[in-house]
N, C-alpha and C positions, 0 to 999 in steps of 0.2 A: 504494500500500500504506500502511496506517495502523497505527501501533503503539498498543496499549492503547485502541483505538477504543471498545470496548464496556465493558470492565471496568477502570475506572481505580483502584478501591480494593480489589480482591480481595486476600485474604491479608494484610491489614494490620489489626492490633488497633485496634478503634474508638477506644479511649482514646489511641492512638498516632498518629492522623491529625492532622497539624498544623492548628491552628485559625487561619484567616485573621484576622490582626489588622493591619489597615491596608494590605492589598494584597499583591501578589506579592513574594516574596523576590528581592532583586536582588544582583548581584555587588558593588555598592557597600556594601551592608549587610554582606556577608560580609567584605569587605576591612577594615571598621572594627570587626570583632568584638572583644568583650571576653572571649570564651571562649578556652579553650586552643587551640593551633594545630590546624588541620584535619589529620586523618590520611588517607592515601591508600594504595591497594594497589599492589604491584609486579606483576610478571609472574604470572599465575594458575598455580597448581599444580593442574591438572585431573586428577582420577582417570580411569582408563581401564578401566572394567569391560568384561568380554567381552560383545559384542553379536552375536546370531545373524545371519550374513550373509543367511540366507533371509528373515529379517524386514526386514533393511536394504533388500533389493531392493524389497519391497512398499512400505516407507516412502518410499524415494526416488521411486518412480513416483507415489505418491499426493501427495507434496509438490510434485513438479516439473511435473505436468501438469494442475494445477487452481489456480484462484485461491481466496482466502479466501471470496469471495462465492459460490463453487460453479461459476463459469464455467470451462469446459474450456479448456486451452491446447493448441493443435494440435501444437506442436513444442517441443523443448528449445531454450532460448536461454541463452547465456552470453557472456562476453567471449572473443574469440579473440586469443591473444597476450598479451604483457605488459600490465598494467593500471596506469594512472597515476591518482593521486588528489590533489586540491587542497582546501585549507580556505579558505573565504571568509567574509565577514560580520564579526560581532563575537564571536568565540569566547571563552568564559570561560577563566580561566587553567588550570583542570584539564583542559580538553578536549584540549589538545595532548599531554599525557602519556598520557592514556587512549587516544588515537588511536594513539600510537606503540606502546604495549603491544599493542593489538589487531592492528595491522598485523604486528608481529613474530610473533604467534601464527598469523596467517593464512599467513604465509610458512613458518613452521616446522612447523606441525601440519597445515595443509591443502595445503601445497605450491603456493600461489597466488603467482604473480609479480606483486606489487603494490608500487609505490613512490610516494612523494609527489613533487609537482611544484608549481610556481607558474604553470604555463602555463594559459592560458585554454582550451586544447584538451584538458584532462585528460578521461579517460574518466569519472571520477566526481568530482563537486563536492559537498563537504559544506558547506552554507551555514548559518551560525549566525545565527538571527534571533530576534526576540521571540516569545513564545508567542501574543501577539495577532495577529501577522502570519500565523502558521500557522492560527489559528482563523478568520481572515477568509476563507480559502479552503476549509478543512475544519474546521468548527466543533467537532467532537468529537475531533479528532486531537491527540495529543501531539507527533507527528512523523511524517514519511512519506517515501517514496521515489517518484520519478516518472521515466519513461523519456524520452529525447530532449529534455531541457531541462537548463539549467545554472544557473538562478536562479529564485527564487520569482516574480519578475515575469514571466519567460518562461512559467512554469507557469500563472499566472493567465490568460495570453492563449491558452494551448493546451490547457487542461484538458479541454475537451469535444470535442476534435478527434482525428482518427485518430493524430496524432503521439504522444499520450500513452496510447494504448490498448495495454495489455500483450498482449492476445490477437492483435494484428496484428504483433507483433515477430517477426522472423526471426533476429535476432542482437542482441547488446547492444553498443552502441558509446559511448553517452553517457547518463549518468544523473545525477540530482541527489538528494541527501538533505537534508532540511530538519530541523534540530534546534533546540530552544529554547535561548536563552542566559540566560534569567532564571528558571530553576528550580534545584533542588538539583543539585550536581555528579553525584550518583548517577543522577538521572533523565536528565541529558544523556548520561552514559556508557551507560545502558541503552538509550536511543534509538539511540545510535551502534552498539551491538552488533547489535540486532535489524534495524535498517534496512540496515546494511552487509551483513549476512548475506543479506538478501533482494535487495539490489542485485546481489550476486554470484551468488546461487543461488536456491533454491526461493521461490515466492511464496505458498505455502499454509501454513496452520497446521493441526495435527491434535491434537485434545484427547486422543487415546489415548496420545500420546508422553509418558512420564514424565520424561525427562531431556533436555529440549530447549527452546531459545527459540522453536522453531517450534510453539508451543502457546499458545492464547489464555488459559490460566489465569494466565500471567504470573508463574509461580513462579521460573523461571530467568531471570536478568537478564544474565548473561554467557554467551558461547558455551561449550557443553559439548563433551566428547569426541565425543559422538554428532553434534553439529552439524559438528564438524571433519571427521568421516568423510563426512558427506553432501556437504560442500563439496569435499573432496578427490576424491570420486567425480565430482562435477559437472565438475571440470577434468581428469579423466583423459584421456590422449591417445586412448583408444579412442572417445571421444564428441566430438561437435561440434554447433554450432548447426544447427537445421533438421531434426534427426533426429526421427522419430515416436516415440510412446510404445512401440510394439511393438519398434522397432529398438533403442531404449535398453534396454528390459527384457531383450532377448536378450544384450546385452553386459555387463549389470551383474553376473551371478554371477562371471565371470572377474575383473572389476575389484575386487570386494570380496574375492575370494580373495587377490588380490595385496596390497591395502592393509590388510586386516584378517584376517590368517591365523588369529588366535585364534577368529574367528567361524565357521570352517568346521565345527566340531563341534557347533555349536548347532542344535537342532531348530527348525523353523518353528512359530511360534505363530500360528494363524489370526487375522487381524485382523478384529474385529467392527466394522464401520463405525459411526460415530457418526451417528444419525439427525438430520436437520435439525430435527425437532421438539424434540429434546433441546438442541441448540445454541440454538435460539430461546428455549427456556424459561430457560436459563442467562443469556442476554443480557437477557431481560426482567427476571429476578430481580435482576441485579447491575448492569445498565446504567442509563443516564439515561432519563427520560421517563415511566416507568410509575408508577402510583399504588400504594399499599401493598396494596390488595386484589389487583391484578393481579400484583404481585411475589409475594405469598403463594401465589397459585394457580400461578404459574410454578415456584416451588420444589417444590411438591407434584408437579407434572408431571415435573420433572427427577428427583426421587427415585423416582417410580413407574416411569418408563421404565428407569432404571438397575436397579431391582429386577426388573422383568419380563424384562429381557435377561440377568439373572443376572451382571451385571458385579461383579467383585470388585477391579477395578483403580483407578487414580487417578481415573477418571471417576465411579465410585460414591462415592468419598470426597469428591470435589469437589461433588457434588450435595448431600451432607449438610452440607458446609461452607457452601454457599450458603444452605441452609435455616437454619443456625445464625446466619449474618450477619443474616438478616431478623428472627429471633426475639429477637436479643440485647437490643434496646431494650424490648420488651414482655413477654417471658417468659424471663428469664435462666436459669431452671432448665431449661426445655426446650432453650434454646440450648446450654447446657453439654452436655446429653446428645447433641445432634447433633454437637458438636465431638468428643466421646468416640467416637462411631460413625465419624466421618471419620478420626480417628487410628487406629482399629482397622483400617480398610481400607488406609490408607497404610502401616501396619506390615507388610502382607503382602508388600511389595516392598523390596528393598535399594536401588532406584533412586528412592525417594521420601523420603529422609532430610531433604531441604530442605523438602519439603511438611510433614513432621512438625514441623520447627522453627517454621514459621509457626503451626501449630496449638498448639504449646507456649506461644506467647505468650498465646494465649487462655486455655488451661487454667490457666496459672500466674497470670494476672490474677484468675481466680475464686478460687484458693487464697489469694492475698494479701488480696483483699477479705474473705474469711472468716477471716482471721487465721492461716491454716495455712502458716506460713513454711517449715517443714521440707519439706512436700509441694511447695511452690512451687519450692524449690531443687532437689529431686529431678527435677522436670520441666524446669527451665531448664538446669541445668549440662551435661547431655550434648549440648545443641543449640548451645552457644556456638561450638564449633570448627566445626560444620557451617556456621554463618552466615559465619564467618571464611573458611573454605575456598571458599565460594561467592562471596566478595567482595561480600557484601550488607551494606553498612555500616548501612543503616536497620534491618535485622533484628538485626544484631549489637548496635547501640546500644540497641535496644528490650529485647533479652534482658538486657543488662548493667544497664540501669536497673531492670528488674524484679528482677534478682538483688540489686541494692543495697537495694531496698525490703524484700525478704525478709530480708536480713542485718540490716538495722536492726530488724526485728520481733523477732529473737532476740538483740538486744543486741550484735551484732558490728559496732559502729558505725565503728570505725577501718577495718575491711576494706570496709565499705559505702561509706565516703567515697572510698577508693582506687578501687573498682570504678566508682563514679559519675563520678569525675574521668576515668578512662580512657575511659568511654563518650562523653564530650563531643566528643573529636576525631573519632570515627566518626560521631556525630550531626551534626556540621557538614557532613561529606561526604554523609551520607544524607538529611538534611532541609534543609540550606541555611542560611538566614538565622538570626540570633540569636533572633528572636522565635519562629521555628518550633522551634528546639531547646529554648528555655525553655518553650514551650507543652507540648512533649513531656514535659519533666521534671515540670511541674505536674500534667499529666493522670495520669501513672503514680504520682506521689506521692499523688494523691487516691484511689487505690485502697485505700491502707492505712487500716484503721479508725481513726478519730480525727483523721485528716488532713482538711483542707478546702482546696479550691482557693484559691490566693492571688489 
């Protein structure tokens, strides 16, 4: 399984993508920082909106019996009994705390019996290695999880053998997660959340899910309440490894009635499957390898399919977002209109507030560039707490830096300085090395009329 395999820069303001200046950010650079201390998050305070159990049954089955590639999984697999996890390699300082917080949530919210160990016989090994080591085996992967191995060396030797074939698994006994140690602390944490969720539970992603890390739009970066429900159901005593899709589906209604009683009254919303052609169009539009003409055609295809299927959900919004991304460099007026359309569709659901916060960075940037500080503040300010609650430091820092620029534009310079200073601790967690943080500051500052890049 690969995290952010196709869409490495989705939902990030163009002006807020760190510009590589002299190489990959390293832990040494972070340790020698001249910026304010890094800020980190504590235990997540995840909201628990009511989710229809009828929908959860369908989502669980679709997530658990298919791979991201589309290959079917014949049986349910999970760990049976208590799970042990060990950390190896050269982990960055923030990884230990983030792992501790995540394991605490898995125990408390998903009811999973998981503890740490130093034993080489651990069920799950999280190996912290360099990004280049990961890309030697999977060139486009940020991080990944593999079955029946405990090190990246062992995976290299077994990657094309039955040993690492997920479709042949009958149960889970030994897995390895490979995360980079030379990227920003947030990227390490995000990898940890997604890959550990897939090591424990579903191996699929579904674009239709608005409130989950099991979605290739990569909006959610820490496990949500939906994800915890799916994982709690995975480890329900009524289920076990080796059960067929049909057998699992029969038991799920009673399981969700027990673990999510609030969802019993919710009506089932028929799930409109996401066509493979739409997925391929999104991947072509926003992934690596395609030329501009092919990307442009792909965005048109994604919007056309979404329109023809009468989607009004997050997938429709995401298609317009992808189109805006492509137009941003060549036709900013048209791009802004696509962002407005994306925001309009995201606004139809209470489960897409985080999506709207990402769009807000784009729309606010346009307003600042046009000197409309008051409009920019109106867009930015409602989304800051959303980013904080979602524990997305990169997004939070971006919103704060944009807010500081807008405050400067209307002469509230003292307040702007305080906001900008507060953003730096979050930027260090979200973007990593000093050069990446400073590049972010310069790029957002350059949005303001009259400013020029330093």
